[in-house]
TILO-67133 format. One record per residue (C-alpha): residue in three letters; z, x, y. Coordinates in Angstrom, 3 decimals, padded with zeros to 6 digits. Layout:
BEGIN
{residuo: ala; up: Z; east: X; north: Y}
...
END
This chain:
BEGIN
{residuo: met; up: 000.000; east: 000.000; north: 000.000}
{residuo: lys; up: -000.892; east: 001.290; north: 003.453}
{residuo: asn; up: 002.017; east: 002.494; north: 005.550}
{residuo: glu; up: 001.797; east: 000.697; north: 008.884}
{residuo: met; up: 004.764; east: 002.623; north: 010.315}
{residuo: val; up: 002.965; east: 005.959; north: 010.807}
{residuo: lys; up: 002.610; east: 006.808; north: 014.472}
{residuo: gly; up: 000.235; east: 009.377; north: 015.845}
{residuo: val; up: 001.643; east: 012.361; north: 017.716}
{residuo: glu; up: 000.119; east: 012.580; north: 021.193}
{residuo: val; up: -000.412; east: 016.009; north: 022.706}
{residuo: lys; up: -002.217; east: 016.328; north: 026.048}
{residuo: gly; up: -004.047; east: 013.073; north: 025.509}
{residuo: lys; up: -005.134; east: 013.870; north: 021.937}
{residuo: val; up: -003.568; east: 011.933; north: 019.079}
{residuo: ile; up: -002.748; east: 013.705; north: 015.827}
{residuo: gly; up: -002.702; east: 011.094; north: 013.084}
{residuo: gly; up: -003.279; east: 007.381; north: 013.343}
{residuo: gly; up: -006.984; east: 007.802; north: 014.077}
{residuo: lys; up: -010.051; east: 007.507; north: 011.911}
{residuo: leu; up: -011.355; east: 011.010; north: 012.588}
{residuo: pro; up: -009.553; east: 014.353; north: 012.303}
{residuo: leu; up: -008.864; east: 016.718; north: 015.153}
{residuo: ile; up: -010.493; east: 020.128; north: 014.708}
{residuo: cys; up: -008.314; east: 023.186; north: 015.251}
{residuo: thr; up: -009.748; east: 026.686; north: 015.658}
{residuo: pro; up: -007.649; east: 029.860; north: 015.292}
{residuo: ile; up: -007.435; east: 032.831; north: 017.649}
{residuo: ile; up: -006.596; east: 035.985; north: 015.689}
{residuo: ser; up: -007.454; east: 038.952; north: 017.934}
{residuo: lys; up: -004.975; east: 041.805; north: 018.256}
{residuo: asp; up: -004.562; east: 042.376; north: 022.007}
{residuo: gln; up: -004.696; east: 040.386; north: 025.231}
{residuo: pro; up: -008.254; east: 041.290; north: 026.362}
{residuo: thr; up: -009.817; east: 040.443; north: 022.990}
{residuo: ile; up: -007.646; east: 037.341; north: 022.589}
{residuo: leu; up: -008.872; east: 035.961; north: 025.908}
{residuo: ala; up: -012.483; east: 036.920; north: 025.145}
{residuo: glu; up: -012.259; east: 035.188; north: 021.757}
{residuo: leu; up: -010.665; east: 032.148; north: 023.399}
{residuo: thr; up: -013.495; east: 031.827; north: 025.927}
{residuo: lys; up: -016.108; east: 031.870; north: 023.160}
{residuo: val; up: -014.189; east: 029.353; north: 021.067}
{residuo: leu; up: -013.727; east: 026.940; north: 023.974}
{residuo: asp; up: -017.506; east: 026.726; north: 024.367}
{residuo: lys; up: -017.540; east: 025.064; north: 020.924}
{residuo: glu; up: -015.160; east: 022.323; north: 022.104}
{residuo: pro; up: -012.336; east: 022.335; north: 019.539}
{residuo: asp; up: -009.603; east: 019.714; north: 019.804}
{residuo: ile; up: -006.748; east: 022.205; north: 019.308}
{residuo: ile; up: -006.416; east: 025.981; north: 019.694}
{residuo: glu; up: -004.110; east: 027.817; north: 017.301}
{residuo: trp; up: -002.872; east: 031.220; north: 018.440}
{residuo: arg; up: -001.939; east: 033.171; north: 015.301}
{residuo: val; up: 000.634; east: 035.460; north: 016.852}
{residuo: asp; up: 001.263; east: 037.398; north: 013.635}
{residuo: phe; up: -002.099; east: 039.122; north: 014.317}
{residuo: phe; up: -000.969; east: 040.173; north: 017.820}
{residuo: glu; up: -000.069; east: 043.858; north: 018.145}
{residuo: gly; up: 002.391; east: 043.147; north: 020.967}
{residuo: ile; up: 004.453; east: 040.632; north: 018.997}
{residuo: ile; up: 007.643; east: 042.706; north: 019.264}
{residuo: asn; up: 007.588; east: 042.356; north: 023.070}
{residuo: val; up: 008.816; east: 038.855; north: 023.944}
{residuo: gln; up: 007.651; east: 038.992; north: 027.558}
{residuo: glu; up: 004.199; east: 040.199; north: 026.527}
{residuo: val; up: 003.879; east: 037.257; north: 024.117}
{residuo: ile; up: 004.957; east: 034.830; north: 026.849}
{residuo: asp; up: 002.452; east: 036.372; north: 029.282}
{residuo: val; up: -000.435; east: 035.981; north: 026.818}
{residuo: ala; up: 000.600; east: 032.408; north: 026.038}
{residuo: ala; up: 000.542; east: 031.640; north: 029.763}
{residuo: lys; up: -002.956; east: 033.136; north: 030.078}
{residuo: ile; up: -004.162; east: 031.064; north: 027.111}
{residuo: arg; up: -002.661; east: 027.953; north: 028.721}
{residuo: glu; up: -004.403; east: 028.734; north: 032.009}
{residuo: ile; up: -007.826; east: 029.162; north: 030.383}
{residuo: ala; up: -007.525; east: 026.352; north: 027.825}
{residuo: val; up: -006.421; east: 023.910; north: 030.557}
{residuo: asn; up: -005.774; east: 020.587; north: 028.792}
{residuo: ile; up: -006.500; east: 021.596; north: 025.202}
{residuo: pro; up: -003.345; east: 021.549; north: 023.017}
{residuo: ile; up: -002.144; east: 025.009; north: 021.999}
{residuo: leu; up: -000.521; east: 025.563; north: 018.608}
{residuo: phe; up: 001.693; east: 028.671; north: 018.432}
{residuo: thr; up: 002.020; east: 030.093; north: 014.913}
{residuo: ile; up: 003.771; east: 033.147; north: 013.513}
{residuo: arg; up: 002.685; east: 032.889; north: 009.889}
{residuo: ser; up: 005.091; east: 034.554; north: 007.478}
{residuo: ser; up: 003.672; east: 037.293; north: 005.256}
{residuo: lys; up: 005.286; east: 035.393; north: 002.372}
{residuo: glu; up: 002.829; east: 032.571; north: 003.040}
{residuo: gly; up: -000.356; east: 034.438; north: 003.890}
{residuo: gly; up: 000.453; east: 035.856; north: 007.320}
{residuo: gln; up: 000.208; east: 039.414; north: 008.620}
{residuo: pro; up: 003.136; east: 041.817; north: 008.134}
{residuo: ile; up: 005.221; east: 041.990; north: 011.323}
{residuo: ala; up: 008.179; east: 044.104; north: 012.459}
{residuo: leu; up: 010.419; east: 041.122; north: 013.179}
{residuo: ser; up: 013.308; east: 039.643; north: 011.223}
{residuo: glu; up: 013.573; east: 035.899; north: 010.627}
{residuo: glu; up: 016.143; east: 035.729; north: 013.414}
{residuo: gln; up: 013.804; east: 037.528; north: 015.828}
{residuo: val; up: 010.930; east: 035.219; north: 014.892}
{residuo: val; up: 013.135; east: 032.197; north: 015.614}
{residuo: glu; up: 014.144; east: 033.638; north: 018.999}
{residuo: leu; up: 010.488; east: 034.279; north: 019.858}
{residuo: tyr; up: 009.687; east: 030.655; north: 019.076}
{residuo: phe; up: 012.632; east: 029.699; north: 021.295}
{residuo: ala; up: 011.359; east: 031.834; north: 024.187}
{residuo: val; up: 007.803; east: 030.532; north: 024.039}
{residuo: cys; up: 008.988; east: 026.914; north: 023.867}
{residuo: lys; up: 011.106; east: 027.516; north: 026.959}
{residuo: ser; up: 008.063; east: 028.982; north: 028.738}
{residuo: lys; up: 006.291; east: 025.581; north: 028.548}
{residuo: ser; up: 002.976; east: 027.335; north: 027.848}
{residuo: ile; up: 002.390; east: 025.878; north: 024.377}
{residuo: asp; up: 002.350; east: 022.380; north: 022.917}
{residuo: leu; up: 003.063; east: 022.760; north: 019.199}
{residuo: ile; up: 004.781; east: 025.288; north: 016.951}
{residuo: asp; up: 004.276; east: 025.800; north: 013.221}
{residuo: ile; up: 007.049; east: 027.286; north: 011.102}
{residuo: glu; up: 007.430; east: 027.376; north: 007.328}
{residuo: leu; up: 009.841; east: 025.328; north: 005.277}
{residuo: ile; up: 011.033; east: 028.524; north: 003.552}
{residuo: asn; up: 013.126; east: 029.331; north: 006.633}
{residuo: ser; up: 016.825; east: 028.498; north: 006.588}
{residuo: ile; up: 017.962; east: 024.948; north: 007.333}
{residuo: glu; up: 019.979; east: 026.286; north: 010.267}
{residuo: his; up: 016.945; east: 027.929; north: 011.857}
{residuo: leu; up: 014.730; east: 024.906; north: 011.290}
{residuo: ser; up: 017.326; east: 022.578; north: 012.817}
{residuo: tyr; up: 017.738; east: 024.918; north: 015.781}
{residuo: leu; up: 013.978; east: 025.065; north: 016.400}
{residuo: arg; up: 013.634; east: 021.310; north: 016.064}
{residuo: lys; up: 016.226; east: 020.922; north: 018.830}
{residuo: val; up: 014.623; east: 023.576; north: 021.040}
{residuo: ala; up: 011.122; east: 022.199; north: 020.530}
{residuo: his; up: 012.073; east: 018.644; north: 021.387}
{residuo: glu; up: 014.101; east: 019.720; north: 024.427}
{residuo: asn; up: 010.945; east: 021.421; north: 025.729}
{residuo: asp; up: 008.439; east: 018.679; north: 024.866}
{residuo: thr; up: 006.947; east: 020.757; north: 022.054}
{residuo: lys; up: 005.880; east: 019.251; north: 018.729}
{residuo: leu; up: 007.180; east: 020.764; north: 015.508}
{residuo: ile; up: 004.972; east: 021.338; north: 012.462}
{residuo: leu; up: 006.859; east: 022.240; north: 009.295}
{residuo: ser; up: 004.548; east: 023.828; north: 006.760}
{residuo: tyr; up: 004.184; east: 025.117; north: 003.226}
{residuo: his; up: 001.453; east: 027.532; north: 002.093}
{residuo: asn; up: 000.621; east: 028.837; north: -001.361}
{residuo: phe; up: -002.249; east: 031.340; north: -001.435}
{residuo: glu; up: -002.074; east: 031.856; north: -005.195}
{residuo: phe; up: -002.297; east: 028.438; north: -006.828}
{residuo: thr; up: -001.775; east: 024.690; north: -006.469}
{residuo: pro; up: 001.800; east: 023.729; north: -007.408}
{residuo: ser; up: 002.606; east: 020.640; north: -009.428}
{residuo: ser; up: 002.305; east: 017.228; north: -007.853}
{residuo: glu; up: 006.095; east: 016.915; north: -007.928}
{residuo: ile; up: 006.581; east: 020.069; north: -005.850}
{residuo: ile; up: 003.965; east: 019.044; north: -003.268}
{residuo: arg; up: 005.558; east: 015.595; north: -002.956}
{residuo: leu; up: 008.911; east: 017.276; north: -002.359}
{residuo: lys; up: 007.432; east: 019.469; north: 000.388}
{residuo: phe; up: 005.989; east: 016.444; north: 002.187}
{residuo: lys; up: 009.322; east: 014.624; north: 002.046}
{residuo: glu; up: 011.393; east: 017.697; north: 002.912}
{residuo: ala; up: 009.459; east: 018.213; north: 006.148}
{residuo: glu; up: 009.925; east: 014.585; north: 007.125}
{residuo: gln; up: 013.650; east: 014.656; north: 006.327}
{residuo: leu; up: 014.119; east: 017.835; north: 008.385}
{residuo: gly; up: 012.702; east: 016.137; north: 011.460}
{residuo: ala; up: 009.169; east: 017.512; north: 011.623}
{residuo: asp; up: 006.744; east: 015.778; north: 013.944}
{residuo: ile; up: 003.928; east: 016.773; north: 011.562}
{residuo: val; up: 003.908; east: 018.222; north: 008.046}
{residuo: lys; up: 001.297; east: 020.718; north: 006.833}
{residuo: ile; up: 000.563; east: 021.684; north: 003.214}
{residuo: ala; up: -002.025; east: 024.349; north: 002.292}
{residuo: val; up: -002.585; east: 025.491; north: -001.294}
{residuo: met; up: -005.065; east: 027.530; north: -003.322}
{residuo: pro; up: -007.065; east: 025.614; north: -005.964}
{residuo: asn; up: -008.070; east: 027.578; north: -009.041}
{residuo: gln; up: -010.173; east: 024.732; north: -010.441}
{residuo: leu; up: -011.792; east: 021.574; north: -009.108}
{residuo: glu; up: -009.034; east: 019.465; north: -010.628}
{residuo: asp; up: -006.655; east: 021.077; north: -008.141}
{residuo: val; up: -008.789; east: 019.763; north: -005.281}
{residuo: leu; up: -008.537; east: 016.261; north: -006.710}
{residuo: thr; up: -004.765; east: 016.715; north: -006.923}
{residuo: ile; up: -004.347; east: 017.601; north: -003.240}
{residuo: leu; up: -006.680; east: 014.818; north: -002.084}
{residuo: ser; up: -004.841; east: 012.253; north: -004.217}
{residuo: leu; up: -001.457; east: 013.432; north: -002.943}
{residuo: thr; up: -002.745; east: 013.329; north: 000.634}
{residuo: leu; up: -003.638; east: 009.676; north: 000.267}
{residuo: glu; up: -000.298; east: 008.962; north: -001.392}
{residuo: ala; up: 001.646; east: 010.771; north: 001.351}
{residuo: lys; up: -000.318; east: 009.026; north: 004.083}
{residuo: asn; up: 000.853; east: 005.717; north: 002.665}
{residuo: gln; up: 004.495; east: 006.822; north: 002.322}
{residuo: leu; up: 005.366; east: 009.173; north: 005.189}
{residuo: lys; up: 006.244; east: 008.046; north: 008.695}
{residuo: ile; up: 004.813; east: 011.222; north: 010.265}
{residuo: pro; up: 001.234; east: 012.549; north: 010.375}
{residuo: leu; up: 000.221; east: 015.085; north: 007.762}
{residuo: ile; up: -002.208; east: 017.973; north: 007.427}
{residuo: ser; up: -003.352; east: 018.948; north: 003.954}
{residuo: ile; up: -005.707; east: 021.750; north: 002.973}
{residuo: ala; up: -006.961; east: 023.344; north: -000.196}
{residuo: met; up: -008.152; east: 026.870; north: 000.556}
{residuo: gly; up: -010.900; east: 029.083; north: -000.822}
{residuo: glu; up: -014.335; east: 028.167; north: -002.138}
{residuo: tyr; up: -013.268; east: 024.938; north: -003.846}
{residuo: gly; up: -010.997; east: 024.012; north: -000.980}
{residuo: ala; up: -013.818; east: 023.849; north: 001.580}
{residuo: ile; up: -014.294; east: 020.283; north: 000.344}
{residuo: thr; up: -010.900; east: 019.289; north: 001.720}
{residuo: arg; up: -011.647; east: 020.838; north: 005.110}
{residuo: met; up: -014.743; east: 018.658; north: 005.387}
{residuo: phe; up: -013.525; east: 015.436; north: 003.744}
{residuo: gly; up: -009.714; east: 015.576; north: 003.675}
{residuo: trp; up: -009.502; east: 013.329; north: 006.736}
{residuo: val; up: -010.946; east: 010.475; north: 004.679}
{residuo: phe; up: -007.769; east: 010.638; north: 002.559}
{residuo: gly; up: -005.365; east: 010.983; north: 005.476}
{residuo: ser; up: -005.280; east: 014.580; north: 006.711}
{residuo: ala; up: -005.006; east: 014.410; north: 010.503}
{residuo: val; up: -006.228; east: 017.916; north: 011.391}
{residuo: thr; up: -008.779; east: 020.273; north: 009.876}
{residuo: phe; up: -009.155; east: 023.970; north: 010.646}
{residuo: ala; up: -012.526; east: 025.535; north: 011.433}
{residuo: val; up: -013.950; east: 028.931; north: 012.317}
{residuo: gly; up: -014.560; east: 029.411; north: 016.017}
{residuo: glu; up: -015.164; east: 033.156; north: 016.103}
{residuo: asn; up: -012.938; east: 034.365; north: 013.259}
{residuo: ser; up: -011.409; east: 032.835; north: 010.151}
{residuo: ser; up: -007.641; east: 032.823; north: 009.633}
{residuo: ala; up: -007.720; east: 031.582; north: 006.022}
{residuo: pro; up: -010.180; east: 031.512; north: 003.104}
{residuo: gly; up: -012.579; east: 028.582; north: 002.983}
{residuo: gln; up: -012.681; east: 027.748; north: 006.686}
{residuo: val; up: -016.025; east: 026.287; north: 007.773}
{residuo: pro; up: -017.797; east: 027.115; north: 011.087}
{residuo: ile; up: -016.896; east: 024.476; north: 013.657}
{residuo: glu; up: -020.535; east: 023.543; north: 014.270}
{residuo: asp; up: -021.098; east: 022.806; north: 010.578}
{residuo: leu; up: -017.823; east: 020.937; north: 010.288}
{residuo: lys; up: -018.670; east: 018.676; north: 013.210}
{residuo: thr; up: -022.045; east: 017.892; north: 011.628}
{residuo: val; up: -020.493; east: 016.978; north: 008.277}
{residuo: ile; up: -017.832; east: 014.764; north: 009.881}
{residuo: ser; up: -020.483; east: 012.992; north: 011.953}
{residuo: ile; up: -022.645; east: 012.339; north: 008.877}
{residuo: met; up: -019.644; east: 011.063; north: 006.923}
{residuo: gln; up: -018.638; east: 008.792; north: 009.803}
{residuo: lys; up: -022.115; east: 007.254; north: 009.966}
{residuo: gly; up: -022.262; east: 006.818; north: 006.202}
{residuo: met; up: -018.867; east: 005.127; north: 006.036}
{residuo: arg; up: -019.813; east: 002.759; north: 008.858}
{residuo: thr; up: -022.929; east: 001.805; north: 006.928}
END
């Protein structure tokens, strides 16, 4: 049965969840400020709905003020496009960084306080205390919280994925994100089926992705089953299986026309 209680999360006039079409997010993964801003300018020409700055790629990540300064520059150039700030843990596919979990949490705190970003993404593997703290900080600064789970090796059992969806909701996430690696086509069917199930049970929007060659299907069609955001290549890919934004827009448009027919 369809869950009528799900409400979309509005960020700078764009609604995540609750709509018929997905928002397209493109990552920025350059290593220093000049190349980050150059990459951003090229990506903006392709008109994404959301920009994700993957800060774990940034060489200046240990300098809080430098991170805040770059975030402010991104905000200035991106104008009204929502900015997602992500420090992906190396345990879940991110780049190795010279920061402890406590330092990562404090960096999230500082950038939320700067008011330069609109959403943060942090993994469910972090401590309950840190997640609760960031939920409070994010909401105090009008920032949306994405709680996420990534598995770059395989697709866990349906029971584990269901638990991750529910855990994020129970911990107060505004949005939940699940990304897994399929090792066979059956795994893709599993994540699509669970996406539809979660859409009809959760009260928050969800993002679901299967990565790699098989997973490209979910990036193109996952929205049909309830995934609110899909990730595409602007200039550079941040995860295996991402599709160029131009191609993704074409596929979504064709699917939309076909479903209307």
